[in-house]
N, C-alpha and C positions, 0 to 999 in steps of 0.2 A: 615493116610498119609497126608502130607501137600502138597496141590497142588500149593501153592503160593511160590514156590521156584524154584531154578535151580542150576546147577552145578557151574555156575559163581557166583551166589548169595551166595551159601554155602562157596565158597572160600573167597569171600569178607567178609562174617560174621566171618570166621575163622581168617582172617588177622586182623580185628578190635578187635577180642578177644585177639589175641596175643599182639596187640599194647596197649590195655587199661587194660587188666586183667591178662591174663595167664602168662605173663612174669614178673609179680610183686609179689614177695614173700609176700608183705604186704597184697595183696588181699586174699591169701589163709589163712593167719593168722587171718585176721579180719572176713572172711567168717565163720571161725570155731566158732565164738562167737554168732552166730544167735540164738541158743537155749537159751542162757543166756540173750541176749539182747531183744528178742521178745517173745519167747514162755514162758519163766519163769514168767515175770510179768503178762501175760494174765492168766496163771494157778494160780498165786498167788492171783488174785482177787477173785477166788472161794474157794481156799483151804488155803490161808494164805501164806505169803512169806517164812516163815521157812519151812513149810511142802513141798511147791513146790520146794524149793531149795534142800531139802534133797532128794526128789524123783528124781530130775534131776541128782544130784551127784551120787546117787545110780545107776541110769541107765547108766551113763558114766562108772562107775567102772565095771559093768557087761559087758558092751560092750568092753571095752579095755582089760579085762581079756580074752575075746575070740580072739580079734585081735592079742594079744601077742603070741597066739599059732601058728599063721601063718602070720607073718609080711610080708615076701616076697610075699605071695599069695595076701594079702590085698593090697599091693602096686601095684600089677598088675591088680587089679580090682575085685578080688574074695571076696565074703562074703556070708557065709552060715548061715542063721538065725537058722536053725535046730541044729547048733553046739554051740549056745550061752549057756554059763554057768550061773548058778544061776538064770535061767529064767524058769518059770513054763511052762507046756504044753499049757495052755490057753494063756499065754503071747506070746509064739512063734506063736500060731495060729493067734493071733491078728496081729502080725507083718507081717506074711505071707499074711494076708488079706489086710493089708495096702499096701504091695508091689504090690499085684494084682490090686489095685486101682491106681497104679503109684504114690503113695505118699511117697515111700521110696527112690527109686533111679532115679526117673524122676524129675529133678529139673532144675536149671539154664543151665545145659548142652544143653538143647534144643535151647538155645539162642546163643550158641557158634560157630555154623557153623561146616563145615566138609571139609577137604581137601582130595579128593579122590586120591589114589595111582594109577597113570597111568603107572608106571614102570620105568620112568626116574629117574636119580640120584637126581635132585632137588625135584621132586614130591615125591619120596620115603622118602627123608629127612624131608620134611615138613609134610608128613603124620605121620611119626614116632613121630616127635616133638608134633604135634597136638594131637595124640593119647595119648602120655604120660601125657601131661598137662591136657587133658580132664579127664584122669583117676584119677589124683590127685584131680581135682575139683569134680568129681563124688563121690569119696570116702569120701571127706569132707562132701558132701551133705548127704551121707549115715549115717555118724556119727551124723550129726545134726538131721536128721529125725528119726533115730532109738532111739536116746536118748530122744527126745521130745515125740515121740509116746509111748515109753515104760513108761516114767514118767507119761504121761497123763492117760494111761490105769491103772497104779497102783494107781493113785490118785482118779480116779472115783469110785463111789459107785454103787452097783446094780449088775444085771446079766451081763454075758459076752457081750451080744448085746449092752447094754447101755454103758458099758465101752469102747467097740470098737467104738461106735458112737462118744463118747467124744474125743477119740484119733484121730479119723478121722477129727473132727472139728478143733482140735488144729493144726494138720498138715496142713490142707487146708487153715486155716486162717492166721497162723503165718509163715509157710514156703512156702505155695502156691502150686497151681496146675498149671503147666506150659503147659499142653496139649492144642492143638488148640481148643478143644471143650469147654474149660473153659475161653476162651478169648472173649472180646466184638467183635461183628461182624465186626465193623469198623477196629479193629486191625488185624483181619484175612484178610480183603480186601486189606489193604495196604501192600506194599512190606516189607519184613522182614528187609531189610537194613534200612528202616525208623524207624521201631518199635523195633529194637534190644535193649534189656535191659530195655524197658519201662514197661514190664509186672511186673517186681519186684517192680517198683515204684507204679504201680496200685494195687498190692497185699497189700503193706504197707498202701496205702491210703484207700483202702476198709476196712482194719482192723480198722484203726482209726475212719473212718466214722461210721462203725458198732458199735464200742464201744461208741462213742459219742451219737449215736441215742439210743442205749440201756440204756445209763446212764440217759437220760432225757425223753425218749418217750416210753420205754417198759411198757407194761401193768402191769407187775409183779414188785412189790416193791423189792422183793428179787433179781431179775435180774438187776434192776436198781442199787442196792447196789453193786452187783458183778462187773458190768461194770465200775462203778465209782472207785472202788478199783483197778481194772485192769489198768484203765487210770492213776490213781495216781501213782501206782508202775512203770508203763512204763515211764511216763514223769519224775518222780522223778529220776529213775535210769538213764535215758537218760541225764538229766541235770547234774547229778553227773559225768558221764563218758565223756560227750561231751560238756558240758556247754551250753550257750544260742544258740550257732551256730548250735547245733544239734537238736533243737526243731522243730517240724513239720511245724510251721507257720513262722519260722524266715525268710526264703528267700522271700516269698511274701511281708512281712512287710518291709524288707530291700529294695526291689525294689521300693516300694511306697515312703519310706523315701528318698531314693536316688533321685527319680524323683521329689519330692516336694522341696527338699532343695539344690539340686545340680545344677550346670550350666556347660556349655561347657568348661569354663576356669578352673574351679576347681570342679570336680565331688565330690558329697557328699559320704562319706564312713561311714556307721553306726558303724562298729566295730572300726574304727579309732577314731571316736568321743567318743565312750565309753572309749577307752583306754586313751584319753586325759584328762579325769576327774578323773581317778583312778591311784593308784600306779601300776606299771607294773605287779608285781606278782599277785595282786588281780584281775586286769583286765584280765590277762591270765587265771586265775582260773574261773572267771565268764563267760568269752567268750568261752573258749575251754575245760573246765573241769579239773578234777583231773589229768588224765594221761598227759595232756599237761603241767600242772603245774610241773609235775615230769620229763618232758623231752620227752614225747612221745605223739604227737598230733594225735588222732584218730577221731576228731570231724566230719570231712567230710565223713569218711568211716563208722564209727559206729553209727553216728547220723541219724536223720530223717529230716534234714534241707531241703532236696530237694523233699520230698514226694509230696508237693503241688506246686512245682515249675514247670511251664509249659515248661521251657527250662533248664533242669537240667545239660545238658552237654555244655551249652554255655560258 
């Protein structure tokens, strides 16, 4: 139970969620890519990109074959792991254990707030709208986490306990544990209105810092190699999809360059300067990635440009 909240705060959190995320179809579409954008490259560092991609695709197929059996129920928030097809008994047991650890269906929804239905017409309408949009968000989270958890379990070697531990680590590190017990003490002390949506940023930052530390400071040569491969796959894939603007360090670097070379009369803009030296299509490809080059810019949503940005929503 979160003591650092109130009915008013929950309503304010819900309103902010409506304003920034839940009324944007783009948010739901891009959120559904998290397994491919984050979990896949991390697993690829240990198992190879081809093997990891095959495991993720297989997990998605098995998951969607189950969802197709009851699409209306899934749309309303139902999902029964015990009814999954083409999944072994031990795999179902692993997914059930991950659910008990709040790693399957407890995700970003914790950050979205809640509008309590007090019986009035406006309150009832807002409650229904919030419930429906939260359900969509929650079910996307379920798809992301079941696919990543199942793929990780299948890729791991050894007994059931070892495979479950690997799946747990993949979900906790790449999708995150949003429970209050997993947050830094300062984050729990501050009002949730101030810290809303910052936990996802911290989860991504901690993943990158852990990989960088393991890549160069881990005592095991094998683990250093795995971490370097994971970093390479993650940064390479991110650059391809989001361009330079999606790389983790780009925003702090841009802040420094803008402060060093800009002035009050004509602020310096790093991206504008890059574009001034290159043909438009090439500059767009380098700055925003392949999707932007083809007409769909996802660099700000799919990338990690704001991971180390102290003011990501400024």
